[in-house]
C-alpha positions in Angstrom: -142.5 -46.4 -17.5 -144.4 -44.8 -20.5 -147.4 -45.9 -19.6 -147.3 -44.2 -16.3 -146.6 -41.0 -18.2 -148.8 -41.7 -21.0 -151.3 -43.7 -19.4 -153.6 -45.2 -22.3 -157.5 -43.9 -22.5 -160.0 -45.7 -24.0 -161.4 -44.0 -26.7 -164.8 -42.1 -26.7 -167.3 -43.1 -28.7 -169.8 -41.6 -30.3 -173.4 -42.2 -29.9 -174.8 -44.4 -32.6 -177.5 -42.4 -34.5 -181.1 -44.2 -34.0 -181.6 -46.6 -37.4 -183.6 -44.9 -40.6 -184.2 -45.9 -43.9 -181.1 -44.6 -45.2 -179.2 -46.3 -42.0 -180.9 -49.1 -42.5 -180.0 -49.7 -46.0 -176.5 -48.7 -45.7 -175.6 -50.9 -42.5 -177.6 -54.1 -44.7 -175.0 -53.6 -47.7 -171.9 -53.1 -45.3 -173.6 -56.9 -43.6 -173.5 -58.5 -47.0 -170.3 -57.3 -47.9 -169.1 -58.7 -44.3 -170.5 -61.8 -44.5 -167.2 -63.5 -46.0 -165.3 -61.6 -43.9 -163.6 -60.5 -46.7 -164.0 -56.5 -46.8 -162.8 -55.5 -50.5 -162.0 -52.2 -51.9 -164.1 -53.1 -54.6 -167.2 -54.1 -52.3 -166.9 -51.0 -50.3 -166.7 -48.8 -53.9 -170.1 -50.4 -55.0 -171.6 -49.3 -51.5 -170.9 -46.1 -52.2 -172.0 -45.7 -55.1 -175.3 -47.0 -54.4 -175.5 -44.8 -51.4 -174.7 -42.1 -53.8 -177.2 -42.5 -56.1 -179.7 -43.9 -53.7 -179.2 -40.5 -52.0 -178.2 -38.0 -54.4 -175.0 -37.6 -52.4 -171.4 -36.7 -53.8 -168.8 -39.4 -53.0 -167.5 -37.7 -49.4 -170.6 -37.4 -48.3 -171.5 -41.6 -49.4 -168.3 -42.5 -48.3 -169.6 -40.4 -44.8 -172.4 -42.2 -44.7 -170.8 -45.5 -45.1 -168.4 -45.2 -42.4 -171.3 -44.3 -40.0 -173.1 -47.4 -41.6 -169.9 -49.4 -40.8 -170.4 -48.7 -37.1 -174.0 -49.5 -37.3 -173.3 -52.7 -38.4 -171.2 -53.3 -35.9 -173.1 -52.5 -32.8 -176.7 -51.6 -33.6 -180.1 -54.2 -34.6 -179.8 -57.4 -36.1 -180.7 -57.7 -39.9 -184.7 -58.5 -38.7 -184.8 -54.8 -37.2 -183.3 -53.0 -40.1 -185.5 -54.8 -42.5 -188.1 -54.1 -40.4 -187.6 -50.3 -40.5 -187.2 -50.2 -44.3 -190.4 -52.7 -44.8 -192.1 -49.9 -42.6 -190.7 -46.9 -44.7 -190.0 -48.4 -48.4 -192.2 -49.5 -50.8 -191.9 -53.3 -52.3 -190.3 -51.6 -55.5 -187.6 -50.4 -53.8 -186.7 -53.2 -51.5 -186.7 -55.3 -54.6 -184.3 -53.0 -56.3 -182.6 -52.8 -52.5 -182.7 -56.8 -53.1 -180.7 -56.3 -56.5 -178.2 -53.4 -55.0 -177.2 -55.9 -52.4 -176.2 -58.6 -55.1 -173.8 -56.3 -56.8 -172.0 -55.3 -53.8 -172.3 -59.6 -53.0 -170.6 -60.0 -56.7 -168.8 -56.7 -56.7 -165.2 -59.0 -56.3 -166.2 -61.2 -59.1 -166.9 -64.3 -57.0 -169.7 -65.8 -54.9 -169.5 -66.5 -51.8 -171.5 -68.9 -49.6 -171.5 -67.1 -46.3 -172.4 -63.7 -48.5 -175.3 -65.6 -50.7 -176.8 -66.9 -46.9 -176.7 -63.6 -45.2 -178.2 -62.1 -48.8 -181.0 -64.5 -48.1 -181.4 -63.7 -45.1 -182.1 -60.0 -45.8 -184.6 -60.8 -48.8 -186.4 -62.9 -46.4 -186.7 -60.5 -43.4 -187.4 -57.4 -46.1 -190.5 -59.7 -47.0 -189.7 -60.3 -50.9 -191.1 -63.5 -52.2 -189.6 -66.5 -53.0 -190.1 -65.9 -57.0 -188.3 -62.8 -56.7 -185.4 -63.6 -54.3 -184.6 -66.5 -57.3 -185.0 -63.8 -59.5 -182.6 -61.4 -58.0 -180.2 -64.5 -57.7 -180.3 -66.1 -61.3 -180.4 -62.6 -62.8 -176.9 -61.2 -60.7 -175.5 -64.6 -61.4 -176.0 -64.4 -64.8 -174.5 -61.0 -64.6 -171.6 -62.2 -62.7 
């Protein structure tokens, strides 16, 4: 009865923006946090801090950017496409710093998760980081844990 009076309307989906370096970074950070299928507040907070610091944003703007990145991560290109954008627009030192930031998101909950580490390796490789740099990032992150 109520269905006839109040029919459900499908949600209106806003078109997603074209990924740029800012959105690609945020989407990859979200992808790392989602890898273990447990998206915790500590990871969300770490993503917001990284976005705020990386792009000189206030907390509200960083949270809005993260929300856009969450939608983009769900519906947009796979990791290699995001990584290609970053390889084209960001120098190697910044990509290396991105690897370090991703480790901080993965370990924000205080635990190592195999799925997150697998996702991190795929992203680091797609970003064009050297095997030695990937190894160094992992060792540094684990020591800090």
